[in-house]
C-alpha positions in Angstrom: -7.1 -13.3 -22.8 -5.6 -11.7 -19.7 -5.1 -8.4 -21.7 -8.8 -8.4 -22.7 -9.8 -9.1 -19.0 -7.5 -6.3 -17.9 -8.9 -3.9 -20.4 -12.4 -4.6 -19.1 -11.3 -3.7 -15.6 -11.3 0.0 -16.4 -15.1 -0.4 -16.3 -14.9 -2.8 -13.4 -12.7 -0.4 -11.5 -15.7 1.8 -10.7 -17.0 1.4 -7.1 -18.5 -2.0 -6.4 -21.3 -2.0 -3.8 -23.2 -4.7 -2.0 -26.4 -3.2 -3.3 -26.3 0.3 -1.7 -26.7 3.3 -4.0 -23.9 5.2 -2.2 -21.2 3.5 -0.2 -20.0 4.8 3.1 -16.6 6.3 2.7 -13.4 4.9 4.3 -10.7 7.6 5.0 -7.4 6.6 3.4 -4.1 8.3 4.1 -0.4 7.8 3.5 2.8 8.9 5.2 4.6 8.2 1.9 3.0 11.0 -0.1 0.1 13.5 0.1 -3.2 12.6 -1.7 -3.1 13.8 -5.3 0.6 14.5 -5.3 3.7 12.7 -6.8 4.8 9.5 -5.2 8.5 9.1 -4.3 10.9 7.3 -6.6 11.2 4.5 -4.0 7.8 3.2 -4.9 8.5 3.0 -8.7 9.0 -0.3 -10.4 12.6 -1.6 -10.1 13.0 -1.9 -13.9 12.3 1.9 -14.1 14.9 2.9 -11.5 12.8 2.7 -8.4 13.0 0.6 -5.3 9.6 -1.2 -5.9 8.7 -0.5 -2.3 5.0 -0.3 -1.6 3.9 3.0 0.0 2.7 3.2 3.6 -1.2 3.3 3.7 -3.6 3.7 6.6 -7.4 3.6 6.6 -10.2 4.3 9.1 -14.0 4.5 9.2 -14.9 1.0 8.1 -18.5 0.2 9.2 -19.6 -2.4 11.7 -19.9 -5.7 9.9 -16.6 -5.4 8.0 -15.2 -8.9 7.8 -12.1 -8.2 5.7 -10.5 -5.6 3.4 -9.3 -5.5 -0.2 -6.6 -3.2 -1.5 -6.1 -2.4 -5.2 -3.8 0.0 -7.1 -4.9 1.0 -10.6 -3.1 3.3 -13.1 -6.0 5.0 -14.9 -3.8 6.5 -17.6 -1.9 3.5 -18.8 -2.5 1.7 -22.1 -4.2 4.7 -23.7 -6.7 4.9 -20.9 -7.4 1.2 -20.6 -5.5 1.1 -17.3 -3.0 -1.1 -15.5 -3.2 -3.1 -12.2 -0.2 -2.5 -9.9 -1.4 -4.2 -6.7 -4.3 -6.5 -5.9 -4.7 -7.8 -2.3 -7.7 -9.5 -0.7 -8.5 -11.2 2.6 -6.8 -8.5 4.7 -8.1 -9.1 8.3 -10.5 -6.5 9.6 -8.1 -5.8 12.5 -5.5 -4.5 10.0 -5.9 -0.8 9.2 -2.5 0.1 7.9 0.4 -1.3 6.0 4.0 0.0 6.5 6.0 1.0 3.4 7.4 -2.2 1.9 5.6 -4.3 4.5 4.9 -7.9 4.2 1.2 -8.7 3.9 -0.7 -9.8 7.0 -1.3 -13.5 7.5 -4.1 -14.8 5.4 -3.9 -11.9 2.8 -3.6 -13.0 -0.8 -1.9 -10.8 -3.6 -3.2 -11.4 -7.1 -1.3 -10.9 -10.4 -0.5 -7.4 -11.5 -0.5 -6.5 -15.1 3.2 -7.2 -15.1 2.2 -10.8 -14.6 3.6 -11.1 -11.1 1.9 -11.4 -7.7 2.4 -8.7 -5.2 3.3 -5.0 -5.5 4.9 -3.6 -8.7 5.2 0.1 -8.7 4.7 2.9 -11.3 6.6 2.8 -14.5 4.9 5.1 -17.1 6.6 5.6 -20.4 9.2 8.3 -20.6 7.6 11.5 -21.9 4.1 10.6 -20.8 2.3 13.2 -18.7 1.9 12.2 -15.0 -0.1 9.0 -14.6 -2.6 8.7 -11.8 -2.5 5.7 -9.4 -5.7 5.1 -7.5 -5.3 3.1 -4.3 -8.7 1.7 -3.2 -9.5 0.2 0.1 -12.7 -1.8 0.2 -14.4 -3.0 3.3 -16.0 -6.4 2.6 -18.9 -8.3 4.1 -17.1 -11.6 3.8 -14.0 -12.8 5.7 -12.3 -14.2 2.5 -12.6 -14.5 -1.2 -11.5 -18.1 -1.6 -11.6 -18.0 -5.4 -8.8 -15.5 -5.4 -5.2 -16.9 -5.6 -1.8 -15.4 -6.5 -2.7 -16.3 -10.1 -5.9 -14.2 -10.1 -6.0 -11.2 -12.5 -7.4 -7.7 -11.8 -10.6 -8.6 -13.7 -11.0 -11.8 -11.6 -10.4 -9.8 -8.3 -12.9 -7.1 -9.4 -15.5 -9.7 -10.2 -15.0 -11.5 -6.9 -15.5 -8.2 -5.0 -18.9 -7.6 -6.6 -21.7 -7.7 -4.1 -19.3 -7.8 -1.1 -18.1 -4.2 -0.8 -19.9 -2.3 2.0 -17.6 0.8 2.2 -14.8 2.1 0.1 -12.1 4.9 0.0 -9.5 6.0 -2.4 -6.2 7.8 -2.3 -4.4 9.0 -5.5 -0.7 9.4 -6.2 0.9 10.5 -9.5 4.1 9.5 -11.1 6.1 10.6 -14.2 9.4 9.7 -15.7 
């Protein structure tokens, strides 16, 4: 069942607005790697020889009325294009506009289950020989302070469904990874 929900998330990964045709854009940046370039080995999943250290991320430009943020990381190339969730975090306070590399989540934030079946960050681990995979980090500004239905047992599909109707601005940042 979780695999079916996860596969449906490729469609659900598309921007999720609170009714607006076009969302205001949040500017996302990282000191760990440049947008559209290879991520360092330190962020890779430990089982694939990496340090499993989440990258540094910063964001700015959230509109007035932002009550919390959500952060997701989705590999669009995994599973033959069905995708793979690597990081799902909701209830990030509106005062938080960056996360240090390997940082603990801010108080109140909740990390859902990745497609590895674990809560928290699990880095890239594409199959050996695959072309570079693309990892899309999405920061969403929300019009609610929390998504109480989301727990550390929530899947990517459940997080995406909970976000629907609450996203008031969004920005993305892409990293690649190959083994």
